[in-house]
C-alpha positions as CSV (number, residue, x, y, z in Angstrom):
1,X,73.8,-91.1,15.8
2,X,77.5,-91.0,15.1
3,X,79.3,-87.9,16.4
4,X,82.9,-87.1,15.5
5,X,83.5,-90.6,14.0
6,X,82.8,-92.4,17.2
7,X,80.2,-95.2,17.2
8,X,77.1,-94.6,19.3
9,X,76.8,-96.7,22.5
10,X,73.9,-97.2,24.8
11,X,74.2,-95.2,28.0
12,X,73.0,-98.0,30.2
13,X,75.4,-100.7,29.1
14,X,75.5,-103.3,31.8
15,X,78.9,-104.6,32.8
16,X,79.3,-108.3,33.4
17,X,79.1,-109.3,37.0
18,X,82.1,-110.9,38.5
19,X,81.9,-114.3,40.3
20,X,82.4,-112.5,43.7
21,X,79.4,-110.2,43.1
22,X,77.3,-113.2,42.0
23,X,78.3,-115.1,45.1
24,X,77.3,-112.2,47.4
25,X,73.9,-111.8,45.6
26,X,73.2,-115.5,46.0
27,X,74.1,-115.4,49.7
28,X,71.9,-112.4,50.3
29,X,69.0,-114.1,48.4
30,X,69.4,-117.3,50.4
31,X,69.6,-115.4,53.7
32,X,66.4,-113.5,52.7
33,X,64.6,-116.8,52.0
34,X,65.8,-118.4,55.2
35,X,64.8,-115.5,57.4
36,X,61.3,-115.4,55.9
37,X,60.8,-119.1,56.2
38,X,61.7,-119.0,59.8
39,X,59.5,-116.0,60.4
40,X,56.5,-117.7,58.7
41,X,57.1,-120.8,60.8
42,X,57.2,-118.8,64.0
43,X,54.0,-116.9,63.1
44,X,52.2,-120.1,62.1
45,X,53.1,-121.9,65.3
46,X,52.0,-118.9,67.4
47,X,48.7,-118.8,65.6
48,X,48.2,-122.6,66.1
49,X,49.0,-122.3,69.8
50,X,46.6,-119.5,70.2
51,X,43.7,-121.5,68.6
52,X,44.5,-124.8,70.2
53,X,41.4,-126.7,71.5
54,X,42.8,-127.1,75.0
55,X,43.7,-123.5,75.3
56,X,40.0,-122.5,75.7
57,X,39.3,-125.1,78.3
58,X,42.3,-124.1,80.4
59,X,41.4,-120.4,80.3
60,X,37.8,-121.2,81.4
61,X,39.1,-123.3,84.4
62,X,41.3,-120.6,85.5
63,X,38.6,-117.9,85.6
């Protein structure tokens, strides 16, 4: 609807991102991925160490 001779505009018009904002977003996304890959690697190794075949034999010898 046109009111008082002004063209209607959408309220949620997205402004274009600057290069600086895009760089920060990419850096945050990359850091997010790196942190999660490292965390998954640590969890995977901890699980593998817990279920190692020699682990059971060592614990039985120590008892």
